[in-house]
Backbone bond lengths (Angstrom), bond angles and torsions (degrees), N, CA, C in turn:
res aa  C-N    CA-C-N  psi(-1)  N-CA   C-N-CA  omega(-1)  CA-C   N-CA-C  phi
1 X - - - 1.443 - - 1.567 106.18 -
2 X 1.258 118.40 -39.90 1.493 118.72 -179.66 1.485 112.76 -57.59
3 X 1.376 115.86 -45.99 1.399 117.36 178.59 1.402 119.09 -71.22
4 X 1.453 113.57 -31.80 1.458 116.58 171.62 1.546 109.30 -61.73
5 X 1.300 123.67 -38.54 1.429 129.05 -174.15 1.654 106.61 -70.58
6 X 1.322 114.05 -31.34 1.418 115.93 174.70 1.558 112.88 -70.21
7 X 1.160 114.69 -39.51 1.543 124.71 177.38 1.508 107.36 -62.31
8 X 1.273 119.80 -50.03 1.490 126.29 -176.93 1.387 106.71 -64.59
9 X 1.335 123.91 -32.77 1.522 128.16 -177.57 1.652 107.56 -76.88
10 X 1.305 115.21 -43.90 1.337 121.95 -163.47 1.636 116.46 -105.05
11 X 1.311 113.28 -26.90 1.510 119.76 -178.51 1.492 112.10 75.07
12 X 1.352 118.97 16.82 1.495 122.57 178.27 1.453 114.60 -68.65
13 X 1.284 117.63 165.88 1.525 124.55 169.74 1.536 112.54 -68.44
14 X 1.398 110.88 -50.48 1.446 119.21 -171.40 1.552 110.48 -134.17
15 X 1.287 110.65 135.45 1.483 118.37 -179.81 1.615 105.21 -120.36
16 X 1.430 115.02 137.80 1.337 122.73 179.13 1.528 111.87 -125.39
17 X 1.353 120.53 134.90 1.439 121.92 176.56 1.630 103.21 -132.86
18 X 1.370 112.23 130.76 1.503 113.32 172.77 1.475 106.55 -76.85
19 X 1.396 107.25 146.59 1.527 120.38 178.80 1.576 112.45 -60.67
20 X 1.349 113.23 -37.44 1.520 116.76 179.55 1.481 111.86 -62.00
21 X 1.293 116.93 -25.06 1.538 117.53 -177.31 1.494 111.62 -83.24
22 X 1.344 120.53 0.97 1.450 125.41 -179.58 1.504 100.47 -107.39
23 X 1.291 118.93 115.86 1.383 118.16 -172.98 1.560 117.52 -115.15
24 X 1.282 118.30 1.85 1.466 120.36 178.79 1.604 103.59 -163.87
25 X 1.420 104.73 164.78 1.441 115.98 171.55 1.421 111.18 -94.72
26 X 1.366 123.58 164.92 1.357 131.89 169.37 1.486 109.23 -106.33
27 X 1.351 116.82 125.98 1.506 122.34 179.68 1.487 106.04 -76.27
28 X 1.322 117.32 162.40 1.373 125.56 178.01 1.561 108.61 -67.70
29 X 1.306 121.45 150.56 1.434 125.78 -178.31 1.501 112.04 112.70
30 X 1.251 118.75 -160.88 1.572 124.66 -175.22 1.496 107.02 -64.04
31 X 1.217 124.14 132.80 1.413 128.93 179.17 1.582 111.58 -97.92
32 X 1.253 120.92 112.53 1.487 120.39 -175.69 1.626 107.66 -92.09
33 X 1.266 119.01 167.33 1.407 125.75 174.59 1.524 108.46 -65.68
34 X 1.280 118.50 -35.22 1.341 124.92 -175.01 1.689 106.58 -65.36
35 X 1.424 113.15 -40.84 1.498 111.53 -179.29 1.570 108.18 -70.68
36 X 1.283 120.64 -32.92 1.527 122.11 175.78 1.543 110.81 -63.05
37 X 1.370 116.36 -41.09 1.480 119.04 172.12 1.377 114.74 -59.03
38 X 1.453 118.69 -39.17 1.527 122.28 176.51 1.450 110.49 -62.06
39 X 1.369 120.51 -36.78 1.481 125.26 -177.69 1.498 105.23 -72.60
40 X 1.247 122.32 -41.67 1.537 125.94 -171.47 1.420 108.63 -123.73
41 X 1.438 126.62 62.13 1.394 129.92 -172.25 1.513 120.87 -75.95
42 X 1.325 116.08 -0.34 1.460 119.19 -169.62 1.622 115.19 -95.24
43 X 1.306 123.33 -1.30 1.319 126.77 176.98 1.645 110.95 68.45
44 X 1.218 115.23 26.05 1.444 119.03 178.88 1.488 114.20 -61.50
45 X 1.285 120.70 147.13 1.420 126.29 171.49 1.436 114.33 -97.23
46 X 1.229 121.77 161.04 1.446 126.27 175.46 1.425 113.05 -89.26
47 X 1.299 115.67 123.41 1.497 122.49 -174.29 1.585 103.48 -110.16
48 X 1.347 114.07 139.55 1.507 117.19 173.09 1.558 107.35 -123.05
49 X 1.392 118.92 149.89 1.372 116.93 -179.31 1.613 101.23 -167.97
50 X 1.385 109.15 174.98 1.495 118.01 177.21 1.513 107.41 -110.41
51 X 1.340 113.52 139.21 1.509 119.22 -173.44 1.511 106.96 -142.59
52 X 1.245 121.39 138.80 1.495 126.75 179.93 1.569 105.29 -67.43
53 X 1.320 113.79 159.22 1.470 114.23 177.65 1.478 108.54 -68.86
54 X 1.279 123.33 -31.80 1.550 126.74 172.31 1.374 113.65 -55.08
55 X 1.368 115.52 -43.57 1.501 119.27 -179.99 1.565 112.70 -79.56
56 X 1.312 116.52 -26.30 1.559 117.02 169.41 1.595 103.53 -63.88
57 X 1.212 121.00 -40.19 1.534 121.07 -173.24 1.572 103.65 -68.18
58 X 1.414 116.07 -43.36 1.480 117.90 -175.43 1.523 106.01 -69.56
59 X 1.304 125.85 -31.91 1.461 127.91 172.52 1.528 107.30 -54.59
60 X 1.434 114.60 -54.31 1.507 117.79 -170.97 1.554 105.55 -68.69
61 X 1.351 117.09 -31.73 1.522 112.68 176.48 1.380 110.40 -65.66
62 X 1.348 127.21 -35.17 1.378 124.83 166.43 1.522 119.19 -50.76
63 X 1.327 108.03 -42.33 1.544 115.17 -177.15 1.425 113.28 -65.44
64 X 1.305 118.53 -34.61 1.505 122.05 179.45 1.512 116.53 -97.52
65 X 1.356 113.41 5.10 1.437 114.77 -174.43 1.467 118.52 -65.22
66 X 1.347 118.32 -29.00 1.420 120.27 -175.52 1.656 113.05 -109.06
67 X 1.246 112.31 19.88 1.465 116.52 177.18 1.494 107.27 -77.19
68 X 1.341 115.36 133.01 1.506 125.25 177.07 1.527 106.25 -99.87
69 X 1.343 110.44 168.12 1.427 120.67 179.74 1.568 105.96 -117.10
70 X 1.398 114.00 142.16 1.484 115.94 172.32 1.561 106.03 -85.87
71 X 1.300 109.59 -178.57 1.563 121.49 -176.85 1.529 110.42 -54.52
72 X 1.197 120.89 -23.52 1.544 128.55 -177.11 1.726 108.09 -95.37
73 X 1.163 116.78 1.52 1.531 118.34 -174.73 1.373 111.15 70.33
74 X 1.339 122.78 22.57 1.542 124.99 174.10 1.489 107.42 -91.71
75 X 1.410 119.73 139.62 1.409 119.23 178.47 1.533 117.48 -69.47
76 X 1.323 111.73 143.46 1.485 121.86 179.45 1.439 103.46 -108.06
77 X 1.264 128.26 102.47 1.432 130.78 177.67 1.478 109.83 -73.69
78 X 1.302 120.56 -34.72 1.457 127.35 -177.54 1.471 105.16 -59.03
79 X 1.435 116.99 133.31 1.439 119.16 -176.41 1.612 115.30 87.01
80 X 1.248 115.01 0.00 1.555 122.49 -177.66 1.549 107.31 -72.96
81 X 1.426 120.99 13.32 1.506 128.00 171.92 1.698 104.18 67.04
82 X 1.321 114.47 27.87 1.491 109.92 173.14 1.582 113.40 72.64
83 X 1.330 122.65 -2.23 1.397 124.23 -177.65 1.548 115.60 -86.34
84 X 1.408 116.75 -15.15 1.403 120.02 177.73 1.377 110.99 -56.29
85 X 1.403 119.76 125.04 1.425 123.91 -166.55 1.635 108.22 -104.89
86 X 1.376 110.31 133.54 1.363 116.94 168.74 1.617 110.36 -91.17
87 X 1.272 116.45 152.31 1.548 117.09 -163.68 1.513 105.71 -133.89
88 X 1.335 114.71 145.24 1.439 122.49 165.16 1.511 109.89 -132.53
89 X 1.237 119.69 149.74 1.401 127.54 174.33 1.632 110.63 89.78
90 X 1.299 113.11 0.14 1.435 123.15 -167.97 1.513 109.04 -160.84
91 X 1.331 114.91 161.29 1.468 118.72 171.18 1.596 107.29 -138.82
92 X 1.241 115.67 158.41 1.451 124.05 175.81 1.427 114.79 -144.89
93 X 1.408 114.58 156.82 1.417 123.88 171.15 1.485 110.86 -118.58
94 X 1.268 116.69 140.27 1.495 121.01 178.79 1.389 113.02 -129.26
95 X 1.327 123.12 166.26 1.466 126.27 -178.01 1.568 105.08 -138.75
96 X 1.297 113.49 96.96 1.455 125.33 -175.60 1.618 111.75 -69.48
97 X 1.337 116.70 -4.48 1.450 122.27 174.04 1.509 111.57 -82.99
98 X 1.304 119.41 -12.59 1.502 127.02 178.81 1.655 108.56 -89.30
99 X 1.233 112.97 161.66 1.439 118.69 173.57 1.444 113.76 -61.52
100 X 1.377 119.53 144.69 1.476 118.45 172.53 1.448 109.15 -55.03
101 X 1.390 117.94 145.73 1.421 125.03 -174.82 1.498 112.64 88.52
102 X 1.344 118.96 -8.05 1.553 120.68 177.75 1.516 105.90 -139.07
103 X 1.306 118.34 32.08 1.530 117.80 176.75 1.407 119.60 -96.51
104 X 1.409 118.10 -13.89 1.463 117.94 179.51 1.488 107.90 -77.09
105 X 1.282 116.03 120.77 1.559 123.25 176.06 1.479 113.10 -81.90
106 X 1.409 112.01 -48.51 1.487 113.76 178.33 1.621 109.40 -159.47
107 X 1.282 118.69 155.01 1.426 128.25 -179.08 1.533 104.48 -130.06
108 X 1.341 117.49 127.13 1.365 116.37 171.78 1.652 108.42 -127.98
109 X 1.296 116.54 144.12 1.462 123.61 -172.86 1.639 105.17 -109.12
110 X 1.277 114.75 142.67 1.514 125.03 178.58 1.529 101.76 -73.97
111 X 1.273 123.75 114.68 1.400 127.44 169.79 1.463 113.65 -139.57
112 X 1.325 120.57 128.27 1.360 126.45 176.27 1.594 114.69 50.00
113 X 1.366 115.19 42.72 1.382 125.18 172.24 1.438 115.97 81.39
114 X 1.463 113.12 15.66 1.551 113.67 173.06 1.451 106.58 -153.04
115 X 1.347 117.48 166.31 1.420 121.54 172.16 1.455 113.70 -87.23
116 X 1.331 114.41 132.73 1.503 124.25 177.38 1.423 111.15 -124.13
117 X 1.411 119.47 145.50 1.465 125.00 176.82 1.483 110.24 -56.84
118 X 1.377 112.02 129.51 1.473 117.06 178.82 1.587 111.88 -59.05
119 X 1.171 116.12 146.18 1.517 119.85 177.21 1.500 110.10 -104.10
120 X 1.400 115.33 108.02 1.465 116.87 -176.94 1.501 115.54 -48.52
121 X 1.277 118.32 -31.73 1.443 122.53 -178.22 1.562 120.14 -85.94
122 X 1.286 109.04 -13.67 1.437 116.48 -178.06 1.610 111.80 -78.07
123 X 1.314 118.99 159.66 1.450 119.27 177.12 1.577 106.03 -108.42
124 X 1.395 111.19 134.08 1.484 114.68 -179.41 1.575 112.75 -120.15
125 X 1.278 118.52 145.04 1.385 123.99 174.42 1.580 110.37 -70.75
126 X 1.347 118.57 120.87 1.504 117.58 -172.17 1.441 105.73 -131.57
127 X 1.216 116.45 143.80 1.570 126.48 167.98 1.482 112.33 -125.49
128 X 1.447 109.87 145.32 1.424 117.87 171.91 1.532 105.48 -154.19
129 X 1.332 116.18 178.20 1.429 119.99 172.85 1.537 108.90 -68.75
130 X 1.315 116.60 160.24 1.311 127.08 -178.92 1.635 114.41 -61.80
131 X 1.358 111.83 -34.59 1.415 120.01 176.91 1.554 113.28 -60.77
132 X 1.372 111.08 -52.18 1.570 112.65 173.63 1.557 112.74 -64.96
133 X 1.244 119.29 -37.47 1.454 121.35 -177.26 1.601 104.09 -62.97
134 X 1.307 119.54 -40.10 1.395 119.38 179.57 1.523 115.32 -75.22
135 X 1.366 121.27 4.73 1.452 121.71 177.72 1.451 112.57 103.03
136 X 1.337 119.69 -2.15 1.469 120.76 178.22 1.494 117.38 -58.26
137 X 1.272 118.99 151.04 1.505 124.24 -176.34 1.548 112.35 54.98
138 X 1.293 119.82 31.69 1.494 122.10 171.47 1.441 112.00 92.53
139 X 1.403 123.69 -1.00 1.338 128.35 -168.74 1.564 109.85 -86.87
140 X 1.297 114.73 48.60 1.409 121.52 177.33 1.587 115.58 -56.11
141 X 1.330 113.15 -30.75 1.508 115.15 177.81 1.413 115.18 -61.86
142 X 1.369 114.76 -29.98 1.467 119.05 177.95 1.434 112.75 -75.07
143 X 1.260 118.56 -25.72 1.514 124.38 174.52 1.483 108.24 -78.55
144 X 1.272 123.30 -46.98 1.521 125.37 -163.82 1.502 109.99 -90.25
145 X 1.414 120.10 -30.74 1.433 125.97 -168.19 1.525 109.97 -102.98
146 X 1.185 122.59 -24.12 1.490 126.19 -168.09 1.686 100.70 -58.46
147 X 1.323 108.03 147.24 1.538 120.89 176.69 1.480 103.14 -119.25
148 X 1.423 111.63 141.74 1.440 115.68 175.87 1.456 118.70 51.30
149 X 1.363 111.19 39.33 1.505 116.29 -175.84 1.553 109.46 -71.59
150 X 1.348 118.58 139.92 1.357 128.58 172.15 1.510 105.54 -125.10
151 X 1.379 117.27 116.21 1.460 122.91 -172.80 1.535 114.93 -104.47
152 X 1.332 116.36 1.86 1.415 120.96 -176.74 1.525 118.65 -106.19
153 X 1.317 114.19 30.44 1.387 120.05 173.38 1.509 115.46 -63.36
154 X 1.320 117.27 173.26 1.428 123.82 -176.44 1.621 110.31 -57.82
155 X 1.319 117.43 153.82 1.440 121.53 176.78 1.580 108.04 -55.34
156 X 1.223 120.33 141.34 1.526 125.35 -175.94 1.585 107.79 -63.12
157 X 1.310 113.75 -45.28 1.593 121.07 -172.77 1.535 103.56 -60.69
158 X 1.385 118.95 -41.01 1.413 122.33 -179.52 1.589 113.37 -68.85
159 X 1.341 112.89 -38.37 1.512 116.30 176.12 1.522 108.86 -65.39
160 X 1.286 120.54 -35.80 1.460 122.95 -177.70 1.575 108.51 -72.82
161 X 1.311 115.78 -48.62 1.414 123.85 179.60 1.492 111.81 -55.68
162 X 1.272 119.07 -46.16 1.471 127.03 169.50 1.536 119.41 -56.70
163 X 1.272 112.41 -38.29 1.405 122.77 179.38 1.577 109.18 -75.08
164 X 1.238 118.42 -36.04 1.436 125.73 178.87 1.663 106.04 -65.30
165 X 1.362 110.98 -50.24 1.511 122.09 179.77 1.517 110.93 -53.59
166 X 1.424 110.80 -44.98 1.547 110.29 -173.28 1.488 111.91 -85.10
167 X 1.395 120.38 -8.58 1.503 121.28 -171.60 1.581 112.36 -125.19
168 X 1.355 115.09 13.62 1.513 120.64 -175.79 1.522 97.91 -72.01
169 X 1.474 111.80 149.71 1.417 120.78 -10.99 1.581 116.08 -72.89
170 X 1.348 114.20 151.11 1.473 116.23 -174.68 1.518 96.78 -98.59
171 X 1.384 110.04 142.55 1.470 122.87 177.87 1.528 112.84 -140.66
172 X 1.312 111.64 64.94 1.398 116.79 -171.58 1.591 113.20 -64.60
173 X 1.339 118.06 143.16 1.439 124.99 -178.41 1.536 108.51 -131.13
174 X 1.385 113.31 151.77 1.408 112.61 168.11 1.604 109.63 -75.31
175 X 1.332 109.85 130.39 1.551 117.72 -169.03 1.535 110.66 -112.66
176 X 1.290 114.86 1.32 1.589 113.59 172.19 1.638 105.70 79.20
177 X 1.283 118.05 30.72 1.528 120.87 -176.67 1.568 103.41 -75.40
178 X 1.307 117.09 -31.36 1.504 122.89 -175.15 1.520 105.98 -124.26
179 X 1.364 113.43 128.79 1.503 115.97 -178.27 1.582 106.07 -141.86
180 X 1.336 107.30 136.75 1.411 112.88 177.46 1.493 110.23 -100.98
181 X 1.353 115.57 135.22 1.424 119.10 -177.67 1.629 109.92 -132.56
182 X 1.244 111.71 103.08 1.500 113.11 -174.19 1.561 111.58 -69.55
183 X 1.178 114.28 139.36 1.567 120.21 -174.85 1.529 110.10 -71.39
184 X 1.248 115.62 162.49 1.459 124.18 -179.44 1.423 113.54 -75.57
C-alpha cells in the first residue's frame, strides 16, 4: 500500500520502500494519522528520479543481498538489515540460494495494463524515500546513478495518510509482487 500511495502521489513507473522504514502494522478498523506515523515514523520525504533498468535491478539486488535461508532453503527476511525492498509498479523474482549480486531472477514493470520484462537500457521514473535515495541501507546506486533527482517531495507519512483517506476502505492483499524461487 505504501508503494501504491507513492505512485498515486508522483505518477512514477516504479516505487521502492525499504522494509526497515516500515515500523508497524495497522490493525483492522478506522485508521488514524497516529497509526500512519507509527508505521512511518522517520519523517522521510518522497524523492523522485530517473533510473536505468539496469540500476533498478542493481537496487533490487541490494535489497535481497542480506537475506538468509532457513534449514529448508526458505528465505528469512528478518535480519536483512532493513534493506529488503517493497515495490510498486513492478514485480520481481529472486533466488536467495545464489550469491549476493546474482539473486535477481527477473524484473517486470507494469506498462499498459500488463507486466513486461524490464529493459536494462531504458530509463524509468522511480520514487523512493529520501533516506534510500541518499544511499541509506546500501542503496548507493540511487544516490550515485539517479538522474534528475528531486528529494523535496511531500512527507511520506502524509502521502500515505492522504492515499488512505482517498481510497478507504483499504483492503490490502498480497499480490505476488515479490517471489522467491529457489535454484535447482
